[in-house]
Steps between C-alpha positions, in 0.01 A plus 500: 500500500625167363771676302620686808527175696677319217734793448582508870570127502712522187725758664611219729613281203870461420492787253849472355459138397147556366599805298799320351295193414253696290714786376458578132667217311586502135587134458147364532629193681323551829258226603195496725720365778740796459224760505256342744189521281348296220443634150148623428400334176196538281460876523351684206715758325309794649519356853873437462551860386301636796697291753839573344431871465377527860820337628711725277323817610536410866872423458557827314321714759651318798851512353468873431401549863778274626764677293444807716370363832716193557758536773751241378707546186450138390123544519522819294715320242254209491209742451678672212567165332140387549378833362710478183417134436130542571466809282658302216272203565192722508591667170543156341164386638321804359676464164381138471131582539436532129626289212362326190333224705342697783432830670476511878363806673762705683492448878399784731776724629380478860576226750257231612352554846735241655814650348385854581460392863854359501635826359306700758653291781841565353437875474393513865780279631732660755860548388620219725265245340504621139787294360377166631141572401605602149715189452225276632230653284723500194580131548131419548399682181788345306390153612149566375631647174725198444199271541307704242787516249603137540140377458 
């Protein structure tokens, strides 16, 4: 229920600005003020992997859905870019799980309950609301992922 309320409220946010502010960046120069969240520090390796993988899996599934369901061409293009970048990021994450210093258990391939609920809302969204809901959810997940990665 909470997720549905938050999702409904987030659809009222200025989506274009939010999505641009947290779009995948390769420079690494974004700050907490730019993103709107603080880094999450002190996570163990396994907890970091779980959080990062969950964000990646959501972004992959949501972007795949948006690539076909989005109404606007710019949203479809954004989804395709997010999909390519997130797939690459996820492969790198999985490749880094084992080295000479450590071995971290591979994360599950299913979404957390919260992210699964977001995806379900997106799947059920009417055509007229899909684009804004996708952009809002994507920005929200990217903010959380930035906080995990930066911490």
